[in-house]
N, C-alpha and C positions, 0 to 999 in steps of 0.2 A: 540870429539872422544869417543867411548865407549871402553870397555876392549879389544875388538878384533882389535882395530885400525881402524874400519870403521867410517867415519865421521857421526855425528848425524845430522838428519834433524831438521829444526826450531821447529816444535811442540814437538819433543823429548827433545830438549834443554830446552824449557820452562817447560816441565814436570819434568825434572831432577832438574831445578832451584826451582820449586815449592816444590818438595820433600825435597830438602836441607833446604829451608826456614821453612818448617813444622817441620823438625827434630830439627833445630836450636831453634825454638819457644818451642818445647817440652823440650829440655835441659834447657832452661831459666826458664820455668815454674817449672820444677822439682827442680831447684836450689833455687827457692824462696819459696818452699812449707812450710818448717818448720817456718821460721820467719813470713811469712804473716799469716799463720794459727794461730800462737801464738798471733799476734796482733788482728786478727779477733775474736778469741775465748775469749780473755780478754775483748775486746770491747763489745761483746754480753753479757758477764757476768755482766759488769758494766751497760749495757743498762737495763737489767732486774732489777737490784738493784735500778737504777735511776727511773725506771717506778714505782716501788712500793713506793719509797719515794715521787714521784710526786703525786700519788693518795692520799697519806696521807696529803701532803701539801695542795692540792686542796680542800680536804674535810674540813680541819681545817679552811679554809677561811670563810665557812658558818656555821661551827660547832666548834667554837674556844675552847670549853670546853673539846673536845675529848682528853683524856690522858694528860690534861694540868698540872697535878700534878707531872709528871715525867720530870725532868729537860732536859734530852737529847732528849725528844720528843716534846719540845716546838717549835712553828713555827719559832722563830728566829734562831734556830739551824738546824732544819730539812730542811728549805728552802735553805739556802746556801749549805748544804750538798748535797741536790738533784741537784742543779745547777752545782756544781763542779764535781759531779759524771758524769753528762751528758756532760759537757764541756771537762774535762780532761780524764775521764774514757772512755765513749762511743765515743764521736765525735773525739777526738784527736787520739785515738788508731785505730779506724776504718779508719780515714783519712790517718794515716801513713801507715797502712797495704796496702791500695789501692795505695798510692804513691810509696811504695817500689816495688810493682809488675809492675806498669807503668814505673818506671825509668829503671828497668831491661829490660823490653820489648823494650823500646825506645832507650836505650843505646846499644841494640843488643849484650849484653854480659851476660854470666852466672853470677849469683850473687857472688860478691867478698866480702870477710871479713864478712861472715854470723854471726860470733860470736859477732861482734859489735852490730848487730841488736837483737840477742837473749839477750845479756846483757842489751841493751837499753830497751827491753820489760819488763824484770824482774825488773829493777830499776824503770821504769815508774809505773808499778803496785804497787810496794812498796811505792813510793811517794804518789800516789793517796790514797792508803789504810791508810797511816799514816795521810795524810791531812784530809780525811773525818773523821777519828777517832778523830783527834784534834778538828775539828769543832764541832762535837757532844758532846765533853767533855768541850766545852766552850772556846777553845783556838783559836778562829777565829780572823782574823785581822780586819774584818769589811768593807773591800773594795770589791766591787762587782767583782766577778770572780778572785779575788786575796785573797780569804779568807783563803787559806791554811797557816798554821803556817810556820815559817822560816825553820825548820828542813825538812819539806816535800818539800818546794820550792827548797832547795839545791839538794835533791835527784832527783827531776824532771829535774832540769837543767843539772845534770850529765847524766841522761838518754837521754835527748834530744841531748846533745853534741855528744854522741855516734852515734845516728841516723843521725844527720846532717853531721857528719864527713863521714859516710858511703855514703850519697847522693853525696857529693862533690867528693869523691874518685871514685864512679861509673861513674859520669859524666866525670871525668878525663880519665878513661879507656874505654870510649864509642867507638864503631866501627862506622866508617862513619863520614862525616863532617856535615851532615844535623842535625839541631836542630829543633825539632818539637815544635809547640806552647804549647802543653801540658807540655813539659819540662821547658819552660819559667815559666809557672805558678807554677809548682812544685818546681823548684829551688828557685823561688821568695819566696814561702811559707816557704821552709826550712831555708832560710836566714833571712826572716822577723821575724819569731817567736822568735828566741833567742834575737834579738834586742828589740822587744816589751817586752818580759818577763823580760829581764835584766834591761831595762830602768824603767819599772814599779816597780820592786823590789828595785832598787837603789834609785829612787826618793821618794818612800813611806816608806822604812824600813831601808836602809843602811845609806844614807845621806838624811833624810826626808826633803822635802820642807815644808814650813810653811803655816798654816792657810788654806784659801779657795783653794790654789793651789793644795792641796791634792785631792780635788774633781775633779779638772781639769785633773790631771794625771790619776785618777781612770777611768773617762769616756773616756779619750783618749785611754787608754789601752783596755777597754771593747769593744769599737766600732772598733778599729783596729784589735783586735783579731778576731772579726766577719768577717771583710772584708779581711785582709791580710793573715790570717791563714786559717780559714775555707772556706771563699769565694774563695781564690786562688786555694785551693785543689779541690773544687767542680767544678769550671770553667775548670780547667785543665782536670779533669776526664770527664766532659761532652764533651770537645773538642776531646777526644780520643774515647769515647764510641759511640757517634752518628755516625760519619763516619765509624767506624769499623763494627758496626752492619748492617748498610745499604749497606756497600761495595762501598762507593764513597768518594772522598777526600773532605776536607773542602772547602766550596764555594769560599772564598777569604782569602788568606794569608795576604793581605794588611789590610783588615778589622780586622783580628785577631791581627795584630801588633798594630794597632791604639787602639783597645780595651784593649790590655795588658798594654801599656804604660800609657794610660789615667786612667786606673784602678789603677795602681801603684801610679800615681801622685796624684790623687784627693782623693782616699780612705784614705790615710795617714793623711789628714788634718781634717778628720771628728771626731766627739766626743763631741766637745764643745757646739754643738747645743742643747745638752741635759741640758745645764745650763742656758737657756734663762731666763732673769729677775733675775739672780743671781748676787752676788757682784763681777763681772768680767769686765775687759775692754771690751767695746762694739766691738772693732775691732777683738778681739779674737773669739767672738761668731759669728760675721758677716762673718769672714773668713771661719769658719766651715760650716755655712749655705750655703755660696757660693760653697764650695767644695762639699757638699752633693748634691746640685743642679747639679753641673758639673759631678757627677758620672752617670748622665743620658747618657753621651757620651758613656762610655763603655757598659752601658745597651743597648743602641740603636745598637751599632756595633755588640755586641755579639748576641743579639736577632735576628738581620737581618741575620747574618752569619749562625746561627743555623737553622733559618727558610728556608733560601735558600738552605742549605745543605739537609734539609729534604724534600724539594719540590718534590712532586710526590711519596714520600715514607711514608707519614703519615699513610696509611693503615697498614703498618707493626707493628704499635703500638698495633694492635689487637692480634698479635702473640708473639712479643718479650717482655719478662719481663724487660730486661735491658733497652730497648728503652722506654717502658712505664714509668718506674720510672725516668729515666734520663730526658726525655722531660718534665715530670711534674715538676721536680726540676728546670730545666732551665727556664720554664715559671714562676715558683715561684720566681726566682731571679728578674724578672722584677717587679712582684707585690711587693716584699720586698723592692726594691729600690724606687718605686713610693710612697709606704706608708712612707718610711724613709724621702723622700723629703717633703711630706705633713705635717708630725708631726714635722719637723724641722722649718717650717715657723712660724715666731713670732705670727701671728694672730691665728694659730691653736695650737701652743705649750702652750699658756697661758691657754688653756682648758685641755690639755691632759698630761702636764708634770708630774703630780703626780698621774696618774690614771693607770688603767689596760691596756691602749692603748700601753704603752711602753713595757709591757710584751708581748703583741700581736706581736709587731715588732721583739722582740727577737725570738719568736717561728717561725715567718715567715723565718727569716734568718737561724736559727740553725736547724729547722726541715723541713719545707716545701721545702727549697732550698737545704741546705747541706745534711741532712740525707737522703732525697729521692734520690739524686744523688748517694750517697754512697751505699744505698740499691741496686740500679741498677747495680753499679759496682760489688758488691758482687755476684749478680746473674750471672754475666759474668765470674768473676775470679775464684770463688770456684770450679766449675766443672773442670777447667783446672788445679787445684792444686790436687784434689782428684781422678781425672780420672773417675768420674761418673757424671751423670746428675741429676738435681733436681727431687725428686721422684713424687711430686704431683703438677700438674698445678693448681688444685683447691685451694691448700693452698697458692700458689703465688698470685692468684687472690684475695683471701680473705685478704691476707696481704696488697695488694695494696689498695683495696677499704676501708678497715678499717683505714689504715694510711691516705689516701687522705681525706675521710670524717671526720676523727677524727681531723686532723690538720686544715681543713677548718672550721669546726664547732667551734673549740677552738678559732681560730683567729677572726671569726665573733663575737663570744660572748664577747671576751675581748675588741675588738674595739668598739662595740656598747655600752657595759657597761662602757667603759672608757670615751667615748664622753658624755654619759648622766651623768655620775658621775662628769665629769669636768664642765658641764653646771650647775649642782646643786651647785658645789663648788664656781662658779663665781657669783651665785645669793646671794646678801647680806641679803635677807629676810629669807633665809633658814638656819636652824641649820646644823652644820657639819655632824651630824649623819644621816641626811636625805640623803646626798650623798652616805653614806655607804649602807643604806637600798635600794637605787636605784640600786646599783650594785649587790645586793644579788641574784636576779633571774639569772643574767648573770653568776655569779660565780658558781651557781648550774648547769647551762648549760655547763660550762667549765668542771665540774666534769664528766658529761655525756660523753663529748668528750674524756676525759681522759680514760674512760672505753673502748672506741673504740680503742684508741692507745695501751692500755694495752693488749687487745686481739691480735692486730696486732703484737706486740713485742713478745708475748709468742708463737704465730704461727711461726714467723720467727726463733726464738731460737730453737724450736722443729725441724723445717725443717733443720736448719743448723746442729743440733746435729745428725740427720740421715746421713747427708753427711759426717760429721766428723767420724762417726762410720762405714763408708763404706757401708751404706744401701741405697745409691742412685740408680738410674736406670743405668744398664749397656747397654748403647745405644750410637750409633754414632750421633744420631739426638738430638739436644737440646730440652729441655722441653718447648714446645710452650703453650701459654695461651689458645688457641683454636685450634680445628682441622685445619690443614693447607691445604688450597686449592692449586692447582698445581702452580698457578702464583705467590704465595707468599712464596714458599718453599725456596727461596734464602735468607731469613731473617737472624736470629740470627746466 
């Protein structure tokens, strides 16, 4: 009934319900504005710093004498500083920002306890700042992706406890009984990260394991961080963005369920395959190789689910920035997993274990898969937070192509250089320095790819800055990549 007591007809009821839903979403978006933009702004600041450090690191690989007389600018300090800025500064903060918005939307409730998130963001920034400063001053622990000194790690753990507590409380106060597949992945990521980080810190620094077991723990942590933290956030985001943009539900909930549980089960066993031919029990490494191969089950189910969901809607990638970035990231997940299986096989690993190929694998996971999906989510979420649309479609296109070509070229250069370098190292007639010289042209190619990525990041940061300052377009129509034809106007 309406206000006059006259019963409403069916189309009117659905129109009222639609208006109510729209209003509800607007309230939720407004409640998430401050914390999510805090995480996003911090993440982009770290991205720019990490990009500058990456360029310096890449250049030093083929010009090692560059500023080599300054202690804190030596390769051994700048490389871990760059990686930790990208892992904990950019990727973790951008991932948490997206996860916060998605959790609020899917729990269908305005953001509760925002101070937990604001405090979490402040502490996280402080932890990363102290950690990077510690590494540059020579206070690194020496374990990959766990280089932050103890005082920075404690601050990060406090910050993360605040964010994870918020996620559990939001889920507790959710409206409705339905739990979406995206929530599964996000809750999994929120609960897996503290377990990984605490286990790594305990076994390496608090009650340290002895001898070669330290390497086993280090690689277990690095691989699981890639899969169970970044991978879970990216897959959950893709499962939300693809159906949302094209306006149809996920193809199969059963496939999604199989994909989630197989991902959770097999990914957690990986990591030891990076220690092939090392002084470790054979069963330990074989179990990891088997688990890596079995991760192809979630790859197949997720890939099939996304493909069938997109069936008939692929042309929309011509218009929607979110769809273009997200689908690129989802496809890169398959490539990342296939490369991971290949380089974990004993016959291949003996060639590539100590080469640039393992760096290519990390770039595929952290950039081509995770970062591209997160870029896509930011193109969708930011306009809903600031109430304006992205200003320039040309800048979005430039950002996409510079990122896609940049990471593609970088991966190809590192893989090709890595395999050739490994072949030379296996040849007993060649001196070791020959393998280094073989890789040099490919390292220069990597620096060229880095220039493309630097351009893409500065373009994105500039565009995001315009949005933050309220200089976006005041329009009810999203910013499409190309002029929209009539039949495609239902996209973004």
